[in-house]
C-alpha positions as CSV (number, residue, x, y, z in Angstrom):
1,M,-28.4,-1.6,-9.3
2,K,-27.4,2.2,-8.0
3,A,-26.3,4.1,-10.7
4,F,-23.2,5.3,-8.5
5,K,-22.4,2.9,-5.3
6,V,-18.7,3.6,-3.5
7,I,-17.4,1.3,-2.2
8,D,-14.9,1.8,1.0
9,D,-13.0,-1.7,1.6
10,P,-9.3,-1.7,0.2
11,E,-9.5,-5.2,-0.7
12,A,-11.6,-4.1,-3.3
13,F,-8.8,-3.0,-5.5
14,Q,-6.7,-6.4,-5.4
15,L,-9.4,-7.6,-6.4
16,L,-11.5,-6.0,-9.7
17,A,-6.7,-5.4,-10.3
18,D,-7.5,-9.5,-11.2
19,Q,-8.7,-9.3,-14.8
20,T,-11.4,-12.0,-15.7
21,R,-13.1,-9.7,-11.9
22,R,-13.1,-6.9,-14.0
23,R,-14.8,-9.2,-17.1
24,V,-17.9,-10.5,-14.5
25,V,-18.9,-6.4,-13.1
26,Y,-18.2,-5.6,-16.6
27,L,-21.4,-8.5,-18.2
28,L,-23.0,-7.3,-14.8
29,R,-23.0,-4.0,-15.5
30,A,-25.4,-4.5,-18.2
31,K,-27.3,-7.6,-17.4
32,E,-28.1,-10.3,-14.8
33,M,-26.8,-13.2,-15.8
34,T,-26.3,-17.2,-14.0
35,V,-22.7,-18.6,-13.4
36,S,-23.1,-20.3,-16.4
37,Q,-24.4,-18.3,-19.0
38,I,-21.2,-15.9,-17.5
39,A,-18.9,-19.0,-17.4
40,A,-19.7,-19.6,-20.6
41,E,-19.1,-16.3,-22.0
42,L,-16.0,-16.1,-20.6
43,D,-15.2,-19.5,-21.8
44,L,-13.8,-20.7,-18.0
45,T,-15.1,-23.7,-16.0
46,T,-18.8,-22.7,-14.2
47,Q,-16.3,-23.6,-10.2
48,A,-13.3,-20.6,-11.5
49,I,-17.1,-18.3,-11.6
50,Y,-18.1,-19.2,-9.0
51,H,-14.8,-17.8,-6.8
52,H,-14.5,-14.5,-8.7
53,I,-18.4,-14.1,-7.9
54,R,-17.8,-15.0,-4.4
55,K,-15.5,-12.3,-4.1
56,L,-16.9,-10.1,-6.0
57,K,-19.8,-10.2,-3.7
58,D,-18.3,-10.0,-0.5
59,A,-16.8,-6.6,-1.2
60,G,-20.5,-5.9,-2.2
61,M,-19.9,-5.2,-6.2
62,V,-22.1,-8.0,-7.2
63,E,-25.9,-9.1,-5.6
64,I,-28.1,-11.5,-6.1
65,A,-31.4,-9.8,-8.5
66,R,-33.3,-12.6,-8.4
67,E,-34.1,-16.3,-8.9
68,E,-35.9,-18.7,-11.1
69,R,-36.7,-22.6,-10.5
70,V,-36.4,-24.4,-13.9
71,D,-37.2,-27.9,-12.7
72,H,-36.4,-29.1,-9.2
73,F,-33.3,-26.7,-9.8
74,I,-32.7,-22.3,-8.8
75,E,-30.8,-20.9,-11.0
76,T,-29.6,-17.4,-9.2
77,Y,-29.1,-14.7,-11.7
78,Y,-26.3,-11.6,-10.0
79,Q,-25.8,-8.3,-11.5
80,A,-23.1,-5.7,-10.8
81,S,-24.6,-3.4,-7.2
82,A,-24.0,-0.9,-9.6
83,E,-22.8,0.8,-12.9
84,V,-19.8,3.1,-11.4
85,F,-18.1,2.2,-8.5
86,H,-15.9,4.9,-6.5
87,L,-13.1,2.7,-4.7
88,A,-12.5,5.6,-1.9
89,H,-10.9,4.0,1.8
90,G,-10.7,3.6,4.6
91,Q,-8.6,5.5,6.5
92,S,-7.9,3.1,9.3
93,K,-8.2,0.2,7.7
94,S,-6.9,1.6,4.4
95,S,-2.9,2.7,6.5
96,A,-3.2,-1.6,7.4
97,L,-2.9,-2.5,3.8
98,A,-0.2,-0.3,2.9
99,E,2.1,-1.4,5.5
100,R,1.4,-5.1,5.2
101,N,1.5,-4.2,1.6
102,T,5.0,-2.1,2.0
103,A,6.6,-4.6,4.7
104,E,6.2,-7.0,2.2
105,A,8.0,-5.3,-0.9
106,L,11.3,-4.0,1.9
107,K,10.7,-7.9,2.3
108,V,11.8,-8.8,-1.0
109,L,14.6,-6.0,-2.2
110,P,17.3,-8.1,-0.9
111,R,16.7,-10.9,-3.8
112,L,18.0,-8.1,-6.0
113,G,20.7,-7.1,-3.6
114,F,19.9,-4.4,-2.1
115,P,20.0,-5.2,1.5
116,V,17.5,-3.5,3.7
117,R,15.8,-4.1,7.2
118,A,12.8,-1.8,8.4
119,G,11.0,-1.6,11.2
120,P,6.9,-1.5,11.8
121,E,8.3,2.6,12.7
122,T,10.3,3.3,9.1
123,V,7.4,0.7,7.6
124,S,4.8,3.4,8.4
125,K,7.1,5.8,8.2
126,L,6.7,6.1,4.3
127,V,3.8,4.6,4.2
128,E,2.9,7.8,5.6
129,L,4.7,10.3,4.1
130,E,3.1,8.6,0.2
131,R,0.1,9.3,1.6
132,R,0.5,12.7,1.8
133,M,2.8,12.7,-1.6
134,D,-1.3,10.9,-2.9
135,E,-3.4,13.8,-1.2
136,I,-1.1,17.3,-2.5
137,G,-3.4,18.4,-6.0
138,E,-5.9,15.6,-5.4
139,K,-9.0,17.1,-6.7
140,S,-12.7,15.7,-6.0
141,E,-14.1,17.3,-9.8
142,W,-10.8,14.7,-11.2
143,T,-12.1,11.5,-9.1
144,N,-16.1,11.6,-10.4
145,K,-15.1,12.5,-13.2
146,I,-13.0,9.6,-13.4
147,A,-15.4,7.5,-12.3
148,G,-17.5,8.1,-14.6
149,L,-15.7,6.9,-18.0
150,D,-17.6,3.6,-17.7
151,D,-14.8,2.8,-21.3
152,V,-11.7,3.0,-19.3
153,D,-11.7,-0.1,-17.0
154,F,-10.1,-0.4,-13.9
155,I,-6.4,0.2,-13.8
156,T,-6.4,2.4,-16.3
157,K,-8.2,4.0,-14.6
158,F,-5.1,4.8,-11.9
159,G,-2.7,5.9,-14.3
160,V,-5.6,8.3,-15.7
161,S,-6.3,10.0,-12.7
162,H,-2.1,10.2,-11.7
163,Y,-1.9,11.5,-15.1
164,A,-4.7,14.6,-14.0
165,K,-3.0,15.3,-10.9
166,M,0.4,16.0,-11.8
167,L,-0.6,18.0,-14.8
168,S,-3.0,20.6,-12.6
169,M,-0.9,20.8,-9.7
170,S,0.4,24.2,-8.7
171,D,4.6,25.0,-8.8
172,E,3.9,25.5,-5.0
173,E,2.5,22.3,-4.7
174,Y,4.6,20.5,-7.1
175,N,7.3,22.1,-4.8
176,E,6.0,20.5,-1.5
177,Y,5.3,16.8,-3.4
178,L,9.1,16.6,-4.4
179,K,9.7,17.9,-0.4
180,I,8.1,14.8,1.0
181,S,9.3,12.6,-1.8
182,K,13.7,13.8,-0.9
183,E,11.6,12.7,2.6
184,W,10.5,9.4,1.6
185,R,13.8,8.7,0.0
186,K,15.7,9.2,2.6
187,V,14.0,7.2,5.2
188,I,13.7,4.5,2.9
189,R,17.5,4.4,1.9
190,Q,18.4,4.6,5.5
191,T,16.8,1.0,5.8
192,V,20.1,-0.4,3.1
193,L,22.8,-2.1,6.1
194,E,25.1,-1.8,3.5
195,S,26.0,-0.3,-0.5
196,P,23.6,-2.9,-2.7
197,V,25.3,-4.6,-4.8
198,V,24.7,-4.3,-8.4
199,A,26.6,-7.1,-11.0
200,S,28.7,-5.1,-13.6
201,K,30.1,-5.1,-16.7
202,K,33.0,-6.7,-17.6
203,A,35.2,-4.3,-19.5
């Protein structure tokens, strides 16, 4: 097991959004375990654990530690591939995933009363503006420290990262952040075909 590993597949973010997968990785950082042992620990079926292990293994976060023969069967023991993971998006993959997620989110908005329509160019513009906002105030020193917080779960680390960035921004950086944020709001409002339908209270 490595002490530190960079995962550059953006799909890993979605994998670790699942609480069960985070618990599996947590267990396998502590010791080698079989699928049956993990299932017993988490009170889940072996089929469910096999499903999670396969996805985590494909993402490079779990690996086979050893195999042991028990009677006529081979028991496979798994371990986390590193003690600490740092997820770093590759630019092209990250953009493609972000654009897909943004397009899907925009399709849902009409169900909330916002009749929006956005083509690929608008989706790309929104993603690019969000990327620029994310980069403002980003400091590797915070990223490394947050990655090393072993007692903090994966989702909480996102909140910590955001708060640390906002607190450490200079006034100049924050003004730039607000400028891009306003541009982003202008672009998203231009996707609305008409005034949003909002239920009004009766007097």
